[in-house]
One Martini backbone bead per residue (centre of mass of N, CA, C, O) as a GRO file, in nm:
protein
  400
    1MET     BB    1   7.285 -11.645  -2.281
    2ARG     BB    2   7.321 -11.444  -2.040
    3ARG     BB    3   7.523 -11.263  -2.195
    4GLN     BB    4   7.329 -11.182  -2.427
    5ASN     BB    5   7.111 -11.043  -2.251
    6LYS     BB    6   7.295 -10.842  -2.118
    7ALA     BB    7   7.374 -10.699  -2.384
    8VAL     BB    8   7.087 -10.611  -2.462
    9VAL     BB    9   7.025 -10.438  -2.205
   10TRP     BB   10   7.259 -10.245  -2.243
   11ALA     BB   11   7.201 -10.141  -2.513
   12ALA     BB   12   6.934 -10.023  -2.450
   13GLY     BB   13   7.012  -9.839  -2.229
   14LEU     BB   14   7.189  -9.654  -2.403
   15ALA     BB   15   6.982  -9.564  -2.606
   16LEU     BB   16   6.811  -9.418  -2.367
   17GLY     BB   17   7.022  -9.284  -2.146
   18ALA     BB   18   6.959  -9.532  -1.943
   19LEU     BB   19   7.009  -9.745  -1.644
   20THR     BB   20   6.886 -10.075  -1.572
   21LEU     BB   21   6.939 -10.310  -1.319
   22THR     BB   22   6.954 -10.681  -1.284
   23ALA     BB   23   7.008 -10.885  -1.005
   24CYS     BB   24   7.113 -11.224  -0.933
   25GLY     BB   25   7.111 -11.378  -0.618
   26GLY     BB   26   7.245 -11.457  -0.338
   27ASN     BB   27   7.324 -11.197  -0.155
   28ALA     BB   28   7.249 -10.960  -0.336
   29SER     BB   29   7.362 -10.706  -0.551
   30ALA     BB   30   7.249 -10.477  -0.774
   31ASP     BB   31   7.573 -10.440  -0.806
   32SER     BB   32   7.738 -10.587  -1.080
   33ASP     BB   33   7.952 -10.341  -1.085
   34LYS     BB   34   8.216 -10.356  -0.872
   35ASP     BB   35   8.407 -10.110  -0.963
   36GLY     BB   36   8.222  -9.841  -1.013
   37LYS     BB   37   8.255  -9.763  -1.358
   38SER     BB   38   7.962  -9.713  -1.514
   39GLY     BB   39   7.873  -9.423  -1.430
   40LYS     BB   40   7.623  -9.215  -1.373
   41ASN     BB   41   7.401  -9.451  -1.460
   42GLY     BB   42   7.498  -9.679  -1.289
   43ALA     BB   43   7.486  -9.932  -1.039
   44GLN     BB   44   7.547  -9.728  -0.789
   45ASP     BB   45   7.242  -9.595  -0.832
   46ALA     BB   46   7.130  -9.852  -0.736
   47PRO     BB   47   6.996 -10.069  -0.556
   48ARG     BB   48   7.083 -10.281  -0.273
   49ILE     BB   49   7.052 -10.619  -0.231
   50ALA     BB   50   7.007 -10.835   0.066
   51ILE     BB   51   7.026 -11.174   0.119
   52SER     BB   52   7.091 -11.377   0.392
   53ALA     BB   53   7.044 -11.616   0.210
   54LYS     BB   54   7.239 -11.789   0.019
   55ASP     BB   55   7.270 -11.917  -0.283
   56GLY     BB   56   7.268 -12.275  -0.213
   57SER     BB   57   7.227 -12.290   0.078
   58THR     BB   58   7.285 -12.439   0.395
   59GLY     BB   59   7.175 -12.375   0.721
   60ALA     BB   60   6.958 -12.174   0.748
   61SER     BB   61   6.794 -11.960   0.919
   62ILE     BB   62   6.464 -11.957   1.094
   63ASN     BB   63   6.486 -11.631   1.189
   64ALA     BB   64   6.707 -11.440   1.007
   65THR     BB   65   6.564 -11.441   0.753
   66GLY     BB   66   6.612 -11.183   0.490
   67VAL     BB   67   6.576 -10.839   0.373
   68LYS     BB   68   6.782 -10.583   0.221
   69VAL     BB   69   6.818 -10.216   0.148
   70SER     BB   70   7.009  -9.995  -0.037
   71ASP     BB   71   6.939  -9.708  -0.198
   72GLY     BB   72   6.626  -9.778  -0.114
   73ARG     BB   73   6.314  -9.963  -0.193
   74LEU     BB   74   6.105 -10.198  -0.137
   75THR     BB   75   5.844 -10.340  -0.354
   76ALA     BB   76   5.905 -10.662  -0.346
   77VAL     BB   77   5.832 -10.981  -0.180
   78LYS     BB   78   5.893 -11.344  -0.244
   79MET     BB   79   5.808 -11.640  -0.063
   80THR     BB   80   5.878 -11.992  -0.110
   81GLU     BB   81   5.815 -12.319  -0.122
   82SER     BB   82   5.950 -12.523  -0.338
   83ALA     BB   83   5.769 -12.779  -0.328
   84SER     BB   84   5.471 -12.631  -0.294
   85GLY     BB   85   5.450 -12.307  -0.333
   86LYS     BB   86   5.410 -12.185  -0.078
   87GLN     BB   87   5.346 -11.887   0.080
   88VAL     BB   88   5.523 -11.652   0.261
   89ALA     BB   89   5.463 -11.453   0.501
   90GLY     BB   90   5.534 -11.086   0.496
   91THR     BB   91   5.720 -10.765   0.582
   92ILE     BB   92   5.744 -10.444   0.509
   93ALA     BB   93   5.881 -10.192   0.616
   94ALA     BB   94   5.799  -9.862   0.624
   95ASN     BB   95   6.097  -9.775   0.500
   96GLY     BB   96   6.176 -10.018   0.286
   97ALA     BB   97   6.454 -10.181   0.398
   98THR     BB   98   6.279 -10.436   0.506
   99TRP     BB   99   6.240 -10.797   0.536
  100LYS     BB  100   6.005 -11.043   0.702
  101PRO     BB  101   5.880 -11.291   0.828
  102LYS     BB  102   5.603 -11.378   1.039
  103GLU     BB  103   5.733 -11.668   1.059
  104GLN     BB  104   5.884 -11.933   1.138
  105LEU     BB  105   6.064 -12.148   0.998
  106GLU     BB  106   6.148 -12.450   0.863
  107ARG     BB  107   6.307 -12.721   0.888
  108GLY     BB  108   6.442 -12.860   0.617
  109THR     BB  109   6.381 -12.625   0.393
  110LYS     BB  110   6.298 -12.517   0.078
  111TYR     BB  111   6.364 -12.173  -0.057
  112ARG     BB  112   6.235 -11.875  -0.201
  113ILE     BB  113   6.366 -11.547  -0.307
  114SER     BB  114   6.208 -11.244  -0.423
  115ALA     BB  115   6.337 -10.917  -0.515
  116THR     BB  116   6.245 -10.564  -0.518
  117ALA     BB  117   6.372 -10.222  -0.633
  118LYS     BB  118   6.386  -9.859  -0.558
  119ASP     BB  119   6.458  -9.545  -0.623
  120GLY     BB  120   6.404  -9.201  -0.659
  121ASP     BB  121   6.500  -9.231  -0.987
  122GLY     BB  122   6.390  -9.533  -1.082
  123HIS     BB  123   6.586  -9.736  -1.004
  124ALA     BB  124   6.637 -10.084  -1.045
  125ALA     BB  125   6.618 -10.408  -0.847
  126ALA     BB  126   6.722 -10.767  -0.827
  127ALA     BB  127   6.671 -11.063  -0.621
  128ASN     BB  128   6.783 -11.413  -0.564
  129SER     BB  129   6.707 -11.717  -0.362
  130ILE     BB  130   6.810 -12.059  -0.300
  131PHE     BB  131   6.737 -12.246   0.003
  132THR     BB  132   6.831 -12.419   0.315
  133THR     BB  133   6.763 -12.506   0.605
  134VAL     BB  134   6.818 -12.623   0.882
  135SER     BB  135   6.836 -12.928   1.014
  136SER     BB  136   6.733 -13.156   1.229
  137ALA     BB  137   6.994 -13.318   1.280
  138SER     BB  138   7.167 -13.021   1.337
  139SER     BB  139   6.940 -12.965   1.549
  140PHE     BB  140   6.765 -12.779   1.823
  141ILE     BB  141   6.453 -12.801   2.012
  142GLY     BB  142   6.218 -12.630   2.227
  143THR     BB  143   5.958 -12.723   2.419
  144TYR     BB  144   5.705 -12.504   2.584
  145THR     BB  145   5.609 -12.386   2.909
  146PRO     BB  146   5.430 -12.149   2.852
  147ASP     BB  147   5.245 -11.957   2.667
  148ASN     BB  148   5.202 -11.702   2.501
  149GLY     BB  149   4.969 -11.498   2.695
  150ALA     BB  150   4.920 -11.655   2.944
  151THR     BB  151   4.727 -11.756   3.227
  152VAL     BB  152   4.860 -11.849   3.546
  153GLY     BB  153   4.957 -12.019   3.808
  154VAL     BB  154   5.189 -11.990   4.071
  155GLY     BB  155   5.316 -12.296   3.989
  156MET     BB  156   5.430 -12.225   3.703
  157PRO     BB  157   5.670 -12.341   3.519
  158VAL     BB  158   5.935 -12.332   3.320
  159SER     BB  159   5.941 -12.569   3.040
  160PHE     BB  160   6.184 -12.769   2.882
  161THR     BB  161   6.195 -12.986   2.572
  162PHE     BB  162   6.429 -13.147   2.403
  163ASP     BB  163   6.510 -13.321   2.090
  164LYS     BB  164   6.793 -13.326   2.232
  165ALA     BB  165   7.085 -13.392   2.377
  166ILE     BB  166   7.242 -13.191   2.630
  167ALA     BB  167   7.589 -13.104   2.682
  168ASN     BB  168   7.578 -12.769   2.677
  169LYS     BB  169   7.421 -12.653   2.939
  170LYS     BB  170   7.531 -12.375   2.996
  171ASP     BB  171   7.491 -12.234   2.722
  172VAL     BB  172   7.186 -12.287   2.710
  173GLN     BB  173   7.096 -12.158   2.976
  174SER     BB  174   7.234 -11.867   2.922
  175HIS     BB  175   7.011 -11.829   2.666
  176ILE     BB  176   6.792 -11.839   2.902
  177THR     BB  177   6.564 -11.585   3.024
  178VAL     BB  178   6.409 -11.530   3.341
  179THR     BB  179   6.161 -11.290   3.436
  180SER     BB  180   6.008 -11.074   3.696
  181SER     BB  181   5.822 -10.813   3.812
  182SER     BB  182   5.872 -10.896   4.116
  183GLY     BB  183   6.202 -10.985   4.143
  184GLN     BB  184   6.243 -11.260   4.132
  185GLN     BB  185   6.438 -11.528   4.142
  186VAL     BB  186   6.560 -11.725   3.857
  187VAL     BB  187   6.603 -12.081   3.822
  188GLY     BB  188   6.764 -12.342   3.675
  189HIS     BB  189   6.675 -12.708   3.611
  190TRP     BB  190   6.799 -13.021   3.550
  191PHE     BB  191   6.636 -13.306   3.385
  192GLY     BB  192   6.870 -13.408   3.260
  193ALA     BB  193   6.935 -13.367   2.884
  194GLN     BB  194   6.610 -13.249   2.800
  195ARG     BB  195   6.539 -13.089   3.078
  196LEU     BB  196   6.427 -12.744   3.151
  197ASP     BB  197   6.372 -12.555   3.440
  198PHE     BB  198   6.186 -12.275   3.591
  199ARG     BB  199   6.211 -12.102   3.919
  200PRO     BB  200   6.135 -11.982   4.209
  201GLN     BB  201   6.152 -12.036   4.534
  202ASP     BB  202   5.858 -11.928   4.526
  203TYR     BB  203   5.597 -11.860   4.430
  204TRP     BB  204   5.448 -11.664   4.240
  205LYS     BB  205   5.338 -11.360   4.211
  206ALA     BB  206   5.056 -11.220   4.202
  207GLY     BB  207   5.032 -11.047   3.886
  208SER     BB  208   5.271 -11.114   3.735
  209LYS     BB  209   5.538 -11.076   3.498
  210VAL     BB  210   5.668 -11.305   3.258
  211THR     BB  211   6.002 -11.331   3.090
  212MET     BB  212   6.111 -11.509   2.796
  213LYS     BB  213   6.444 -11.549   2.657
  214ILE     BB  214   6.527 -11.690   2.335
  215ALA     BB  215   6.895 -11.739   2.238
  216LEU     BB  216   6.960 -12.029   2.037
  217ASP     BB  217   7.074 -11.921   1.782
  218GLY     BB  218   7.377 -12.109   1.731
  219VAL     BB  219   7.383 -12.282   1.974
  220GLU     BB  220   7.576 -12.530   2.115
  221GLY     BB  221   7.452 -12.834   2.255
  222ALA     BB  222   7.631 -13.014   2.064
  223ASN     BB  223   7.802 -13.189   1.853
  224GLY     BB  224   7.677 -13.015   1.571
  225ILE     BB  225   7.443 -12.894   1.754
  226HIS     BB  226   7.206 -12.629   1.693
  227GLY     BB  227   7.022 -12.366   1.753
  228VAL     BB  228   6.689 -12.191   1.633
  229GLN     BB  229   6.592 -12.003   1.872
  230ASP     BB  230   6.424 -11.658   1.852
  231LYS     BB  231   6.249 -11.543   2.140
  232THR     BB  232   5.959 -11.388   2.308
  233VAL     BB  233   5.796 -11.466   2.618
  234THR     BB  234   5.475 -11.402   2.775
  235PHE     BB  235   5.317 -11.399   3.112
  236THR     BB  236   5.063 -11.450   3.347
  237VAL     BB  237   4.983 -11.412   3.682
  238GLY     BB  238   4.752 -11.493   3.884
  239ARG     BB  239   4.588 -11.590   4.118
  240LYS     BB  240   4.607 -11.745   4.430
  241GLN     BB  241   4.582 -12.114   4.418
  242VAL     BB  242   4.555 -12.347   4.695
  243SER     BB  243   4.503 -12.699   4.719
  244THR     BB  244   4.401 -12.928   4.988
  245VAL     BB  245   4.459 -13.268   5.039
  246ASP     BB  246   4.297 -13.511   5.280
  247ALA     BB  247   4.317 -13.844   5.339
  248ASN     BB  248   4.176 -13.863   5.626
  249THR     BB  249   3.896 -13.672   5.517
  250GLN     BB  250   3.831 -13.638   5.215
  251GLN     BB  251   3.929 -13.328   5.174
  252MET     BB  252   3.915 -13.006   4.995
  253THR     BB  253   4.096 -12.704   5.024
  254VAL     BB  254   4.023 -12.373   4.890
  255VAL     BB  255   4.278 -12.132   4.838
  256ARG     BB  256   4.248 -11.777   4.792
  257ASP     BB  257   4.434 -11.527   4.879
  258GLY     BB  258   4.405 -11.651   5.192
  259ARG     BB  259   4.116 -11.782   5.131
  260THR     BB  260   3.849 -11.982   5.191
  261ILE     BB  261   3.602 -12.091   4.932
  262LYS     BB  262   3.623 -12.421   4.953
  263THR     BB  263   3.483 -12.741   5.036
  264VAL     BB  264   3.571 -13.070   4.894
  265PRO     BB  265   3.465 -13.369   4.840
  266VAL     BB  266   3.653 -13.673   4.813
  267SER     BB  267   3.848 -13.936   4.627
  268THR     BB  268   4.104 -14.119   4.667
  269GLY     BB  269   4.323 -14.347   4.709
  270SER     BB  270   4.374 -14.642   4.776
  271THR     BB  271   4.545 -14.862   4.951
  272GLN     BB  272   4.666 -15.000   4.682
  273HIS     BB  273   4.627 -14.688   4.542
  274PRO     BB  274   4.772 -14.430   4.610
  275THR     BB  275   4.845 -14.107   4.652
  276TYR     BB  276   5.036 -13.876   4.602
  277ASN     BB  277   5.249 -13.669   4.763
  278GLY     BB  278   5.233 -13.327   4.741
  279GLN     BB  279   5.315 -13.088   4.486
  280MET     BB  280   5.070 -13.027   4.229
  281VAL     BB  281   5.054 -12.924   3.890
  282ILE     BB  282   4.855 -12.803   3.668
  283SER     BB  283   4.894 -12.893   3.305
  284GLU     BB  284   4.593 -12.994   3.223
  285LYS     BB  285   4.266 -12.946   3.054
  286PHE     BB  286   3.954 -13.153   3.045
  287VAL     BB  287   3.627 -13.190   3.002
  288GLN     BB  288   3.706 -13.460   2.843
  289THR     BB  289   3.825 -13.801   2.883
  290ARG     BB  290   4.038 -14.065   2.851
  291MET     BB  291   4.071 -14.367   3.063
  292ASN     BB  292   4.343 -14.601   3.068
  293GLY     BB  293   4.512 -14.830   3.241
  294SER     BB  294   4.714 -14.952   3.039
  295THR     BB  295   4.892 -14.667   3.016
  296VAL     BB  296   4.972 -14.704   3.360
  297GLY     BB  297   4.980 -15.026   3.465
  298PHE     BB  298   4.650 -15.158   3.494
  299GLY     BB  299   4.560 -15.274   3.256
  300GLY     BB  300   4.198 -15.370   3.248
  301GLU     BB  301   4.058 -15.214   3.512
  302TYR     BB  302   4.011 -14.949   3.313
  303ASP     BB  303   3.774 -14.778   3.068
  304ILE     BB  304   3.710 -14.434   3.029
  305ALA     BB  305   3.577 -14.223   2.771
  306ASP     BB  306   3.434 -13.962   2.982
  307VAL     BB  307   3.609 -13.800   3.177
  308PRO     BB  308   3.529 -13.535   3.380
  309HIS     BB  309   3.701 -13.268   3.464
  310ALA     BB  310   4.018 -13.289   3.381
  311MET     BB  311   4.333 -13.272   3.570
  312ARG     BB  312   4.662 -13.270   3.546
  313LEU     BB  313   4.950 -13.384   3.770
  314SER     BB  314   5.082 -13.608   3.587
  315GLN     BB  315   5.248 -13.829   3.369
  316SER     BB  316   5.150 -14.110   3.522
  317GLY     BB  317   4.806 -14.029   3.573
  318THR     BB  318   4.751 -13.790   3.756
  319PHE     BB  319   4.424 -13.683   3.859
  320ILE     BB  320   4.172 -13.439   3.870
  321HIS     BB  321   3.820 -13.544   3.891
  322GLY     BB  322   3.541 -13.660   3.769
  323ASN     BB  323   3.258 -13.866   3.912
  324TYR     BB  324   2.984 -14.090   3.808
  325TRP     BB  325   3.035 -14.419   3.876
  326SER     BB  326   3.011 -14.367   4.179
  327SER     BB  327   2.915 -14.367   4.473
  328PRO     BB  328   2.827 -14.084   4.652
  329GLY     BB  329   2.941 -14.194   4.945
  330ILE     BB  330   3.266 -14.165   4.894
  331PHE     BB  331   3.248 -13.867   4.923
  332GLY     BB  332   3.438 -13.790   5.216
  333ALA     BB  333   3.513 -14.104   5.307
  334GLN     BB  334   3.671 -14.260   5.068
  335GLY     BB  335   3.917 -14.444   4.904
  336THR     BB  336   3.900 -14.579   4.541
  337SER     BB  337   4.131 -14.528   4.358
  338HIS     BB  338   4.433 -14.526   4.134
  339GLY     BB  339   4.526 -14.207   4.244
  340CYS     BB  340   4.322 -14.028   4.219
  341ILE     BB  341   4.112 -13.738   4.230
  342GLY     BB  342   3.780 -13.728   4.322
  343MET     BB  343   3.457 -13.595   4.203
  344ARG     BB  344   3.153 -13.518   4.187
  345ASP     BB  345   2.954 -13.621   3.901
  346VAL     BB  346   2.843 -13.619   3.560
  347LYS     BB  347   2.743 -13.728   3.272
  348GLY     BB  348   2.892 -13.501   3.022
  349ALA     BB  349   2.970 -13.238   3.195
  350GLY     BB  350   2.723 -13.145   3.345
  351GLY     BB  351   2.601 -12.940   3.559
  352ASP     BB  352   2.601 -12.868   3.915
  353THR     BB  353   2.907 -12.931   4.029
  354THR     BB  354   3.194 -12.970   4.204
  355ALA     BB  355   3.383 -13.029   3.958
  356LYS     BB  356   3.303 -12.797   3.788
  357TRP     BB  357   3.374 -12.578   3.973
  358PHE     BB  358   3.676 -12.645   3.991
  359TYR     BB  359   3.740 -12.623   3.695
  360ASP     BB  360   3.638 -12.321   3.660
  361HIS     BB  361   3.848 -12.232   3.919
  362SER     BB  362   4.093 -12.326   3.733
  363LEU     BB  363   4.447 -12.319   3.661
  364VAL     BB  364   4.701 -12.349   3.489
  365GLY     BB  365   4.932 -12.370   3.780
  366ASP     BB  366   4.797 -12.483   3.985
  367VAL     BB  367   4.783 -12.610   4.328
  368VAL     BB  368   4.800 -12.949   4.447
  369THR     BB  369   4.782 -13.088   4.767
  370MET     BB  370   4.910 -13.376   4.929
  371LYS     BB  371   4.806 -13.546   5.232
  372ASN     BB  372   4.821 -13.847   5.423
  373SER     BB  373   4.940 -14.043   5.245
  374HIS     BB  374   5.087 -14.375   5.174
  375ASP     BB  375   5.266 -14.233   4.990
  376LYS     BB  376   5.489 -14.088   4.812
  377THR     BB  377   5.658 -13.836   4.703
  378ILE     BB  378   5.663 -13.690   4.424
  379PRO     BB  379   5.842 -13.659   4.161
  380PRO     BB  380   5.959 -13.363   4.017
  381ASP     BB  381   5.949 -13.498   3.703
  382ASN     BB  382   5.636 -13.570   3.742
  383GLY     BB  383   5.581 -13.315   3.594
  384LEU     BB  384   5.534 -12.988   3.740
  385ASN     BB  385   5.705 -13.081   4.046
  386GLY     BB  386   5.957 -12.893   4.175
  387TRP     BB  387   5.853 -12.809   4.465
  388ASN     BB  388   5.965 -13.083   4.617
  389MET     BB  389   6.226 -12.904   4.617
  390SER     BB  390   6.466 -12.754   4.748
  391TRP     BB  391   6.643 -12.482   4.679
  392SER     BB  392   6.921 -12.628   4.700
  393GLN     BB  393   6.845 -12.853   4.501
  394TRP     BB  394   6.772 -12.672   4.262
  395THR     BB  395   7.037 -12.503   4.227
  396ALA     BB  396   7.219 -12.767   4.197
  397GLY     BB  397   7.078 -12.802   3.887
  398SER     BB  398   7.259 -12.586   3.771
  399ALA     BB  399   7.467 -12.461   3.492
  400ALA     BB  400   7.522 -12.139   3.534
   0.00000   0.00000   0.00000
């Protein structure tokens, strides 16, 4: 049937004295007459469309898939998810030569691309491709922090968590580069096979711009497992704020850009449940959140549905947060918590309280340093707390 239709189109074209060809197929050229002998008005005069993902292919890139044309301009490109029919947004370049999706494609997903183009003489071409992107089983991806465009505190590391164990650590690390406008040397450190953090020797310089280039698309992380990410992320380092909590005095001194701006009375961990010592980085902020002791090994000792002004300091459950349920007399006087650092607050996270002040004046990436507690120093991989390693220990964990 396809041969008969082509013959009809060919005959019609000759009758009109001009030929317009339409070619289908992945990675298609609009020139279906490959010997180039179709004559003055033949296919070599028509645009040639190339779709990067070949028709019927699997394992297509989720980053590099796109459309190009030579000897003409793209007039329309439509990309859809085959299963749902959902259209994928994309952009044709100003010169009409290329098209690419606006967002990264999904892994293990079947897509269809249909493209048309014309040249200056009105010759038209079309191309189509149905393909499937690389599967989750045969690829790895890294979730990372901080996000593009974020403003963070000086202690914020760049932290990757990969969804597969990485065997070729050197190759993976060498395809992620982190640089700062401050000129500080930045080195990666592996915590096991699935986490890679980057930091300079000392805190980031206030006001600096940090750029992270991720070039993992096609990089083999383990046998038969390849990366799929290819992007650039930038973030800004804000002012320098480091707050120090003293378990002996139950006071927190907030120092910003070298100047003490406030002293806050706190209540740290009890004798039975002391707070970790060391430098801890704020990794998340919640106006209110639930804290249930059973999730961090304390059984049913507490379950508070609306803890106000909570900021995470560790993955094991250490927070600095507001406290409305304890007697006001404990703040600045004694440690009573299960390891968190509490500040006086009110139920509902309203009012003008010290906890709200600290929350409002803190960034993700700010450092809270605990000293004189009876507990050990927090492990560097418990949260974003690699600052508790010496520079020599840190660099020893680099694979690059």
